[in-house]
N, C-alpha and C positions, 0 to 999 in steps of 0.2 A: 029688585035691589033698592036699598034705602039710601037716600041722600045723606051725606056726611056734613055735619056742621063744622066747617073748617076752623072757626074761631075757637073751638074747644081744644084744638090740637096744635102741637108743634110738628113740623115736617122733619122726620129723621132722614129720609132719603126720598128724593123726588123722582118720579117716573115720567113717562111720555104721555101726552094727551092723545087719545084716539078720536079722530074726527070722522063722523059717519052721518048718515042721513037720520033725520028725526021723523017719527020715532024709530029708535034703533031696534034691530032684531037680535035677541040674546044669542041665538044659534050662530049668527054670522060674527057677532062680537067674540064669542067663545072660540070660534075657529081662527080668527085673526090673532087672538092673544095666546093661543095654545103654545105651551112650552116657551113662553117669552116673558120673562120677569121684568123687562124694561118698562112695561106699562104700570108696574106696581108703585104706588106711593106708600111709604111706611110712615104712619102717624102715631104720636104718643102724647098723652095728656101731660101738661106741666106737672112736675113733682111726682110723676108716676114711675114705676120701675119698667124694666125692659119687657117683662111678661105681659104688660098691659098694652103693648104695641098692637096696632091693627093695620091691616092691609086695605088699601083702597085703590080704585081705578078711576081715572078721569076720562069721562066720555063727553065730548062736545063742551068742555069747560066746566063740567060739574063732577064733583067727587062722589063716588058711590061705594058703599060696602059691597064687595062681591058676594054672591051667593055661593054655596058649597060647590055647585056644579062648575062655576067659573074658576074658583080656587083650585079645584082638582085639575082642570084643563091647564091652567097656567103653571102649576107646580108639579105636573105629571112626571117630569123627568127626574125629580128628586126622590131618591130611594132611601129608606131608613136602613142604615147599616148597624152593626153590633154596637159601636161606640158613637152613634150619631149625636152630634151636638147641635141644638137648634139655635145657637147664637153664633153670629159671625161679626167680625170687626171690619168696618169700612176703612179705606185708606186714611181718612182723617182721624181715626181712633174711636169713632162713634160705634157703639154696639147696636146691632139690630137682630131681629129674629130672622132665621133662614126661611121658614115657612110660617104662615099664620098659626097661632096656637090651636084654634079650632080644627084646622086640617091636620096638624101634628097629632092631636089627640085621636082623631079619626083614623089616621094611619097606624098609630099604635094599637088601637082597638082591633082593627082588621088584621094586622100582622100577628097579634097574639092569638087570634082565632085559629091559626093554622099550626101553631106550635104543638109538638107532641111530647 
Protein backbone atom coordinates (compact mmCIF):
# COMPACT_ATOMS: atom_id res chain seq x y z
CA UNK A 1 0.00 0.00 0.00
CA UNK A 2 1.16 3.51 -0.79
CA UNK A 3 1.26 6.32 1.75
CA UNK A 4 -1.10 9.21 0.96
CA UNK A 5 0.20 12.78 1.03
CA UNK A 6 -2.55 14.30 3.20
CA UNK A 7 -1.64 17.87 2.28
CA UNK A 8 -2.88 17.31 -1.30
CA UNK A 9 -6.42 16.38 -0.19
CA UNK A 10 -9.44 17.60 1.71
CA UNK A 11 -11.20 15.09 3.94
CA UNK A 12 -14.78 14.48 2.77
CA UNK A 13 -15.53 11.92 5.46
CA UNK A 14 -13.21 10.80 8.26
CA UNK A 15 -12.95 7.20 9.36
CA UNK A 16 -11.43 5.39 12.32
CA UNK A 17 -7.73 4.85 12.91
CA UNK A 18 -6.64 1.22 13.16
CA UNK A 19 -3.92 0.73 15.76
CA UNK A 20 -1.94 -2.47 15.30
CA UNK A 21 1.59 -3.76 15.78
CA UNK A 22 4.38 -2.48 13.51
CA UNK A 23 5.03 -3.79 10.95
CA UNK A 24 1.43 -4.75 10.34
CA UNK A 25 0.30 -7.90 8.56
CA UNK A 26 -2.01 -7.23 5.59
CA UNK A 27 -3.97 -10.44 6.17
CA UNK A 28 -4.86 -9.49 9.75
CA UNK A 29 -5.67 -5.90 8.71
CA UNK A 30 -8.00 -7.16 5.97
CA UNK A 31 -9.71 -9.50 8.44
CA UNK A 32 -10.28 -6.67 10.94
CA UNK A 33 -11.62 -4.28 8.30
CA UNK A 34 -13.78 -6.81 6.44
CA UNK A 35 -17.29 -5.45 5.77
CA UNK A 36 -16.53 -2.42 7.96
CA UNK A 37 -16.62 0.94 6.19
CA UNK A 38 -16.00 2.86 9.41
CA UNK A 39 -12.24 2.62 8.75
CA UNK A 40 -12.48 4.43 5.40
CA UNK A 41 -11.38 8.04 4.97
CA UNK A 42 -12.79 9.67 1.83
CA UNK A 43 -10.39 12.23 0.35
CA UNK A 44 -10.79 14.68 -2.51
CA UNK A 45 -8.37 17.14 -4.07
CA UNK A 46 -9.42 20.79 -3.86
CA UNK A 47 -11.32 21.97 -6.96
CA UNK A 48 -11.89 18.35 -8.09
CA UNK A 49 -15.20 16.63 -8.76
CA UNK A 50 -16.78 13.78 -6.84
CA UNK A 51 -15.49 11.18 -9.32
CA UNK A 52 -11.93 11.98 -8.24
CA UNK A 53 -12.53 10.99 -4.61
CA UNK A 54 -10.24 8.31 -3.23
CA UNK A 55 -10.63 5.98 -0.29
CA UNK A 56 -7.86 5.67 2.28
CA UNK A 57 -7.27 3.78 5.51
CA UNK A 58 -5.41 5.11 8.51
CA UNK A 59 -3.18 2.55 10.16
CA UNK A 60 -1.09 3.61 13.15
CA UNK A 61 -1.59 7.29 12.30
CA UNK A 62 -0.58 7.05 8.61
CA UNK A 63 -3.02 7.22 5.70
CA UNK A 64 -2.62 4.60 2.98
CA UNK A 65 -4.28 3.95 -0.36
CA UNK A 66 -5.80 0.49 0.09
CA UNK A 67 -4.92 -2.18 -2.44
CA UNK A 68 -7.66 -3.92 -4.42
CA UNK A 69 -7.72 -6.90 -2.05
CA UNK A 70 -8.40 -4.67 0.96
CA UNK A 71 -11.02 -2.64 -0.95
CA UNK A 72 -12.81 -5.86 -1.88
CA UNK A 73 -12.78 -7.01 1.76
CA UNK A 74 -14.10 -3.72 3.12
CA UNK A 75 -16.83 -3.22 0.50
CA UNK A 76 -17.71 -6.92 0.04
CA UNK A 77 -21.24 -6.44 1.39
CA UNK A 78 -22.14 -3.87 -1.30
CA UNK A 79 -23.85 -5.44 -4.28
CA UNK A 80 -24.51 -3.75 -7.58
CA UNK A 81 -28.22 -3.67 -8.31
CA UNK A 82 -29.95 -2.70 -11.54
CA UNK A 83 -30.15 1.01 -10.70
CA UNK A 84 -27.09 1.21 -8.43
CA UNK A 85 -25.93 4.79 -7.84
CA UNK A 86 -22.35 5.15 -6.68
CA UNK A 87 -23.01 8.54 -5.07
CA UNK A 88 -24.49 9.05 -1.63
CA UNK A 89 -25.28 12.20 0.32
CA UNK A 90 -23.99 12.56 3.88
CA UNK A 91 -26.23 14.10 6.58
CA UNK A 92 -24.45 17.46 6.17
CA UNK A 93 -25.26 17.52 2.43
CA UNK A 94 -21.78 16.55 1.20
CA UNK A 95 -21.73 14.07 -1.66
CA UNK A 96 -19.33 11.13 -1.59
CA UNK A 97 -18.77 7.95 -3.52
CA UNK A 98 -20.40 4.79 -2.19
CA UNK A 99 -17.47 2.58 -3.19
CA UNK A 100 -14.10 3.56 -4.70
CA UNK A 101 -14.26 4.13 -8.46
CA UNK A 102 -11.60 1.49 -9.15
CA UNK A 103 -13.62 -1.14 -7.28
CA UNK A 104 -16.87 0.04 -8.89
CA UNK A 105 -15.36 -0.45 -12.36
CA UNK A 106 -14.08 -3.89 -11.36
CA UNK A 107 -17.52 -4.90 -10.05
CA UNK A 108 -19.12 -3.68 -13.28
CA UNK A 109 -16.60 -5.61 -15.37
CA UNK A 110 -17.11 -8.87 -13.53
CA UNK A 111 -20.91 -8.52 -13.35
CA UNK A 112 -21.12 -7.96 -17.12
CA UNK A 113 -19.11 -11.12 -17.71
CA UNK A 114 -22.05 -13.27 -16.59
CA UNK A 115 -24.84 -11.54 -18.50
CA UNK A 116 -26.44 -13.59 -21.25
